Each structure stands twice: as structure tokens, then as C-alpha cells.
C-alpha positions in Angstrom: 3.8 192.8 129.2 4.9 195.9 131.4 3.2 199.0 132.0 5.2 201.9 130.7 3.5 204.1 133.4 4.0 202.1 136.7 6.1 199.4 136.0 3.6 196.8 136.5 3.9 193.3 135.0 0.6 191.4 133.7 -0.6 189.4 131.0 -0.8 190.3 127.5 -3.8 189.5 126.5 -5.0 192.7 129.2 -6.2 196.0 127.6 -5.8 197.8 130.5 -3.3 197.8 134.0 -4.8 196.2 136.9 -2.1 198.6 138.7 -3.1 202.0 138.0 -5.7 201.8 135.0 -3.9 203.0 132.1 -4.8 201.4 128.6 -2.3 200.3 126.5 -1.1 202.2 123.1 -0.7 199.0 120.6 1.6 199.7 117.9 2.6 197.5 115.3 6.3 196.6 114.6 6.5 197.3 111.2 4.2 199.3 108.8 1.9 197.5 107.4 0.1 200.1 105.3 2.2 198.9 102.1 0.0 195.3 102.3 -2.8 196.6 103.1 -3.4 198.7 100.3 -1.6 196.7 98.0 -4.4 194.1 98.8 -6.7 197.0 98.1 -5.4 198.6 94.9 -4.6 194.9 93.4 -2.2 195.5 90.7 -0.8 199.1 91.9 2.8 198.8 91.0 4.0 202.1 93.3 2.7 201.2 95.9 -0.3 203.8 97.5 -0.2 204.5 100.6 -2.2 206.2 103.2 -3.3 206.2 107.1 -4.1 203.3 108.9 -7.6 203.6 110.6 -7.8 203.9 114.4 -10.4 201.6 114.9 -9.0 198.8 113.2 -5.6 199.4 115.3 -7.1 199.8 118.2 -10.1 197.0 118.1 -8.3 195.1 121.0 -9.3 197.4 123.1 -11.6 197.0 125.9 -15.4 199.6 126.2 -14.9 200.1 129.7 -11.5 201.1 130.3 -10.1 204.6 130.0 -7.6 205.0 127.5 -4.1 205.9 128.3 -2.0 207.0 125.5 0.8 206.7 127.6 1.0 202.7 127.2 1.9 201.0 124.3 2.1 197.9 123.2 3.5 195.8 119.8 1.5 193.7 117.5 2.8 190.4 116.5 2.4 189.2 112.9 -0.3 187.2 113.7 -2.1 189.9 114.8 -1.2 192.3 111.7 -2.6 189.4 109.6 -5.5 189.1 111.4 -5.7 193.4 111.1 -5.6 192.9 107.7 -8.2 189.8 107.2 -11.1 192.1 108.3 -10.2 194.4 106.7 -10.5 192.4 103.5 -13.8 191.3 104.5 -15.3 195.1 104.8 -15.6 194.2 108.8 -16.8 197.9 110.6 -14.8 198.9 113.3 -18.0 199.0 115.5 -19.3 195.4 114.5 -15.1 194.5 115.7 -15.7 194.9 118.8 -15.7 191.8 120.7 -18.4 190.3 123.8 -17.1 188.9 126.8 -15.9 186.0 125.5 -14.8 186.9 122.3 -12.5 188.9 123.9 -11.1 185.8 125.8 -10.2 183.9 123.0 -9.0 187.0 121.3 -6.4 187.6 124.3 -5.5 184.0 123.9 -5.1 184.5 120.2 -2.8 187.0 121.0 -0.7 185.2 122.9 2.8 184.7 121.7 3.4 181.3 120.3 5.6 178.7 121.7 8.0 176.7 120.3 6.1 173.6 118.2 9.6 171.5 119.0 9.4 172.3 122.8 5.6 171.7 122.9 6.3 168.3 121.6 8.8 167.6 124.0 6.9 168.7 126.8 3.7 166.2 125.3 6.8 163.6 125.2 8.2 163.8 128.7 4.3 164.0 130.0 3.5 160.8 128.0 6.8 159.3 129.5 5.9 159.9 132.9 2.6 158.6 132.9 3.8 155.8 131.0 5.9 155.4 134.0 3.5 155.5 136.4 1.2 153.3 134.4 4.2 150.8 134.8 4.6 151.3 138.0 1.6 150.8 139.8 0.9 147.8 137.2 4.3 146.3 139.1 3.0 147.3 142.3 -0.2 145.3 140.9 1.3 142.2 139.9 3.4 142.3 143.2 0.9 142.2 146.3 -0.9 139.6 143.6 2.4 137.4 143.8 2.5 138.4 147.5 -1.3 136.7 147.7 -0.1 133.1 145.9 3.1 132.5 147.4 1.2 133.3 151.1 -1.6 130.7 150.0 1.2 128.2 148.1 2.7 128.1 151.6 -0.2 128.1 153.8 -1.8 125.4 151.2 1.9 123.2 151.9 1.9 123.5 155.2 -1.2 121.6 155.2 -0.5 119.2 152.5 0.5 115.7 152.6 4.2 116.1 151.5 4.5 119.1 154.7 3.1 116.3 156.1 5.5 113.7 155.9 8.8 115.9 156.4 7.1 117.1 159.3 6.3 113.6 160.6 10.0 112.4 159.4 11.9 115.9 161.2 9.8 115.2 164.7 11.5 111.4 164.3 14.8 112.5 163.5 14.7 114.5 166.4 13.8 111.7 168.4 10.0 112.5 169.2 8.6 109.6 168.3 4.7 111.0 168.7 4.6 113.7 167.2 6.0 111.8 164.1 2.8 109.2 164.2 0.3 111.9 164.7 2.1 113.8 161.6 1.9 110.4 159.7 -1.2 109.8 160.7 -2.7 113.0 159.5 -0.5 112.1 156.0 -3.1 109.4 155.9 -6.0 110.8 156.6 -5.1 113.1 153.5 -4.3 110.1 151.2 -4.9 106.9 152.4 -3.7 105.9 148.9 -0.1 106.7 149.0 2.1 104.8 150.8 4.9 107.2 152.1 3.0 107.6 155.6 2.7 104.1 156.3 6.8 103.8 155.4 7.0 107.1 157.8 5.1 105.1 160.9 7.5 101.8 160.1 10.1 103.3 160.4 9.4 105.2 163.7 9.1 100.8 164.9 12.1 100.0 163.1 14.4 103.0 164.7 12.5 100.7 168.0 14.0 97.5 167.0 10.1 96.2 166.8 10.3 94.8 163.3 7.1 92.7 164.4 5.2 95.9 165.1 6.8 98.3 161.5 5.4 94.7 159.7 2.2 95.0 160.9 1.9 98.8 159.9 1.7 97.8 156.2 0.0 94.1 156.6 -3.6 96.4 157.7 -3.2 99.0 155.7 -2.6 96.0 152.7 -5.4 94.8 154.0 -7.7 97.4 153.8 -5.7 98.3 150.5 -5.4 94.4 148.3 -5.1 96.4 144.9 -2.4 99.3 146.1 0.9 98.1 144.4 2.2 100.7 145.9 1.9 99.9 149.3 3.0 95.9 148.1 5.9 97.3 146.6 6.6 99.3 149.6 6.0 96.7 151.8 9.1 94.7 149.7 11.3 98.0 150.2 10.6 97.6 154.3 11.7 93.6 154.3 14.6 93.9 151.5 15.8 96.5 153.7 15.6 95.0 157.0 16.9 91.8 155.3 13.8 89.9 155.8 13.8 88.8 151.7 11.9 85.4 153.0 8.6 87.6 153.6 8.0 88.8 150.5 7.6 85.6 149.5 4.9 85.3 152.1 3.4 88.7 151.6 2.9 87.8 147.7 1.5 84.6 148.0 -2.0 85.7 149.8 -2.2 88.8 147.0 -4.5 87.0 144.3 -4.5 90.7 142.4 -3.5 90.0 139.5 -2.5 93.8 138.9 0.0 93.6 141.7 1.6 90.6 140.9 2.1 92.1 137.6 3.9 95.2 139.3 5.9 93.3 141.5 7.0 90.2 139.4 10.6 90.6 139.6 9.8 89.5 143.0 8.0 86.5 143.0 10.2 83.3 142.8 7.7 80.2 143.2 7.4 77.8 145.9 9.3 74.0 145.0 7.1 71.3 143.2 8.6 67.5 144.0 8.3 64.7 141.1 6.6 61.8 142.1 4.9 63.8 144.0 4.6 62.6 148.0 3.5 59.0 149.4 4.3 55.4 150.0 6.2 53.4 147.6 8.1 49.6 147.5 11.1 50.6 145.6 13.9 52.9 145.7 13.0 56.3 144.6 14.6 59.2 142.2 13.2 62.7 143.7 13.3 65.8 140.8 12.5 69.3 142.2 11.9 72.6 140.0 11.1 76.3 140.3 8.8 77.3 137.6 10.2 80.8 138.5 14.1 79.5 137.9 17.0 80.1 140.4 18.6 77.9 142.6 17.1 75.4 145.0 18.2 73.9 148.6 17.0 71.3 150.4 17.2 69.6 153.0 16.4 65.6 154.6 16.3 66.3 157.8 13.0 68.1 158.6 14.6 71.5 159.1 14.1 74.5 156.6 16.4 75.1 154.4 18.2 78.3 153.0 20.9 79.4 150.9 24.1 79.0 153.6 22.0 76.0 155.9 20.8 73.3 152.6 22.4 71.6 150.3 22.1 72.7 146.8 19.8 71.0 144.7 21.9 69.5 141.7 20.2 66.0 140.7 17.4 64.0 141.6 17.3 62.9 145.0 18.0 59.3 145.4 15.4 58.0 148.4 16.7 54.1 148.7 16.3 53.3 152.7 13.2 52.1 154.2 11.0 54.3 156.0 9.9 57.9 156.1 11.9 61.0 154.7 10.7 64.3 154.6 12.0 66.8 151.9 12.0 70.3 152.4 13.5 72.9 149.9 13.1 75.9 148.6 13.9 78.2 145.4 15.4 81.5 145.2 15.3 83.7 142.3 17.5 86.4 140.7 16.5 89.3 143.1 17.7 86.8 145.8 14.1 86.3 147.4 13.8 83.3 148.6 10.4 81.2 148.1 8.3 79.5 150.8 9.4 76.1 152.3 7.7 73.3 150.2 8.1 69.8 151.8 6.9 66.5 150.7 7.1 63.4 152.5 8.0 60.4 151.0 7.3 56.9 152.6 9.2 53.9 151.3 8.4 49.7 152.5 10.0 47.6 150.4 7.3 43.9 149.8 8.4 40.8 151.8 8.5 37.4 149.4 6.4 34.4 150.8 9.2 31.9 151.9 11.6 30.3 149.1 10.2 27.9 146.8 12.5 24.4 147.3 12.7 21.8 144.9 12.4 19.2 144.9 9.8 18.4 147.6 9.7 16.0 151.1 10.7 12.7 150.3 12.9 9.3 150.1 15.2 9.2 147.0 17.0 6.7 145.7 19.2 8.2 143.3 21.4 11.6 144.0 19.3 15.0 143.4 20.0 18.2 143.9 18.3 20.9 145.9 17.3 24.0 144.3 15.7 27.4 146.1 14.2 30.3 143.9 15.8 33.4 144.4 13.7 36.3 143.0 15.6 40.0 142.2 16.5 41.6 144.9 17.1 39.1 147.5 19.6 36.5 149.1 19.0 33.1 149.4 20.8 31.5 152.6 20.4 27.4 154.3 21.3 25.0 156.5 21.2 21.4 156.8 21.3 20.4 160.0 17.7 21.7 160.8 18.4 24.8 162.5 17.2 28.3 161.3 19.4 30.0 158.4 21.2 33.2 159.6 23.2 34.8 157.9 25.5 35.8 160.8 26.0 32.4 161.7 28.7 30.6 161.2 26.3 26.7 159.7 24.4 29.5 157.7 25.3 29.0 154.4 24.6 31.4 151.2 23.1 29.6 148.7 24.8 30.2 145.1 23.4 27.5 143.2 22.1 23.5 143.3 22.8 21.7 146.3 23.3 17.8 146.0 21.5 15.9 148.5 23.0 13.9 151.2 23.1 10.4 150.9 22.3 7.2 153.1 20.9 9.8 155.7 18.0 12.0 156.9 17.9 15.5 156.2 16.3 18.3 157.1 16.9 21.5 154.6 16.2 25.2 155.5 16.1 28.1 153.4 15.4 32.2 153.9 15.1 34.6 151.6 17.2 38.0 152.6 15.8 41.5 151.6 19.2 43.0 149.7 17.6 46.5 150.6 16.5 46.7 154.5 17.8 43.0 155.2 14.4 41.2 156.0 14.0 37.6 156.4 11.2 36.1 154.7 10.3 32.5 156.6 11.7 29.8 156.7 11.0 27.0 154.4 12.0 23.2 155.2 13.1 20.4 153.2 12.8 16.6 154.6 15.1 14.3 152.3 15.6 10.5 153.1 18.2 8.9 150.9 18.5 4.8 150.4 20.6 3.0 148.6 
């Protein structure tokens, strides 16, 4: 509101100018007399008019302000409606003088209303800004939480088993074997059942061409964890990578845990079995070799260890027909290329020596023609002489017996005979007969 006296601008709810003290003169922006009288007369068609009372118009004046007729104020429609309501209610001017708190409310009521749509837009804008602030605060909170989680994960990972393994291999690649050993050992401490740390430790020795030390890493771990199938698998991988497949069977032969053997079944190669079993024999033998895991079998007869490249492949029974001792050594190679441990058996062939051959007729004097017969058992050949010398198959005076021999007539004959083993060439004792023939 602008004071008409001094031109000062002040709030609409004040009835006195704060600068010059002039009192505001309230003048309605239209004549409300017709509406007031029409409500009072109720039904008058002519619309009586009368002057509105000064007390009704000046009910907003403040009691402690000086009246100034030079200041005026135009009443709004709402204010005029409230004046009419009070007149219809029969409120006296004296009773309408507001108290201090009521004057403040009345002043608030006299403020011009803002557009409802604008208020809604303002409230909506405030809600949007509040929502934005809430989302921003939520995002900040989530970011902080996420950062804490990520930091925690990083810290945990840096001290985890996997991190130790990765650091160990990086040190190994850089040639820092001491640091690599330390990292792998720390991984073992964190989880001794996992094979990765042992594989890493073994690799330290592999790159230094110390396969025995590398093997010992696995054997030591398996000794303390004999039921850990993963450790056995890691050791098998080590043997295969370093081209030592023969060591796999030696490792698994010392394993008694069925769970482990089941887990690594494809690497098991059973040692060959001989039939008949090793022993001493008095006749020729045929030796059969088999393996319960199948695959190819290789053997040697000279006492050396067989290999797939340096042995005789088994295709039929081995025939032992020479007198003496023979050692058969054999391996089986399964479908995975794993050779078994070497199996061996020693066979001794010792053919029996027959007694001196039976010669008929016996020593004596004969007057009639008689034939001399030698009994020859299977596997032997008989030889004889008639001059009294000992038979020798290589001597011209020795005759091979092929059938009955005619006894010489009119003389004395010394008949000697032997048997020679066809397998080993050994000769029996000599049988001697003395024949005298007469006319």
C-alpha cells in the first residue's frame, strides 16, 4: 500500500503510515449498500438505499492511531463480504473492535489472495527440490557405502589366498624366487588343502631344473594329507608336464584311499601279472602276461626295464625252452599313456636226467642170432658203440640208435649205450653189455 500523504510504501494490513502517521481512509471499490439493504429488507423489489454506518466501514482502524481523512484504501470483495456478514449477525461497532491478536488475523485476512495455480506450482517446485535433495543425499550415502565396501574388498583380496598365489607367480616370472617362495608359503598357511600353492612352489624348482626337489614338494604335502585327491591330481599334472609318466604309477601304488583312487581312476595302470607264477620247472614253459587295466604290454628277457620304445610288445605267450634261469620284466601302458610299475618273474628250467638206458638182452653167451634193443624215452636220443668205447655223438665210432641191432656172431662184443636229452644235450650214464656168441 502507498501512503497518499507522504508516498511511503507499507504493508496492506497496517492502518497507519509508519512514516508520517497518517490514518488510512478505507473506501470501497464499489457501493455495497444495495446488497446490504436487500438482505435486510428481504424481498424488497425496489432496493431501498441508506447510508452505510461509519462504524461498519472503519472496523479495521487501530484504536491507538490518529484518524487521517487524507489516506484512503479500496476494500476488496472478500473484505466487503465479511462486513455484510457482520451486519447480518447484528454485531455492534463497539464489539467489532479487534484485540491485538485478532487485529493481526484480520490484517492477514485483508491480504490479497495469491493465485491458487501459482501456489500449487510453488508447492510442487518445493517438493521437487526436496526430492532432488533427498536423492542427492541418498546417492552420496550410497557412494560412501560403496566406497567403503570396495575398499574392504580390496583389503581382503590383498591378503587372500588368490592374491598370494598371483603375487607368487609374478615374483616367479621376475626371477625373485625368494619372494615367490614366501608368497606361496603364505598361501599354504592360509589354506593347506588347496593345491595351487604347492604347484607354485614346485614350479620354482622346475625352472631351476631341480625336478627331485619339485617332486618332494608334492610328496611331503601328500604325506600329511593322504586323502586329498586334489593334491594327487596336482602331483600327476606335474609328472605329466615334466614328462615323467612312469612316476604316476609309483605315486598311486602307495595310495590306500579309495576316494583318491576313484578320483584319479583314469591314471591307474595295473602292473602285469604272469601265469604260471615264477618258479622252477623241469620242462618247457609258456608264460602268459595280462593286466587288469588293459592297454599294451611290453617285456624284456635280459633283466632290463622295459619301455614302450625299448621292449618287446606282448602279442603271444613267451616260450621258455632253454634250461637255466630267465627273468621276465614287463609293464602295462594304459589308454592315458601311463606306464605301470615294472613287474618281474624269474623262471628256472632244469630238465631231468634219465638213468642209464635199458638195454636187452642182458650180458651172456648166446648160440643163436639175437637182436639188441635200447629203450628210448620221449625227448631223448640213444647212441651206442660195439668196440667198448664210451658213446659220443660227435665221434665217428658212435652210432645213433634207430632200431634193434643184430648181435655180432662168433666173437665177444662189448656193447655200450647212452641217452642224450634233446633239450639240453645232456647224456645219461653208460649202460654196458658183454655178449659172447658161439656156433
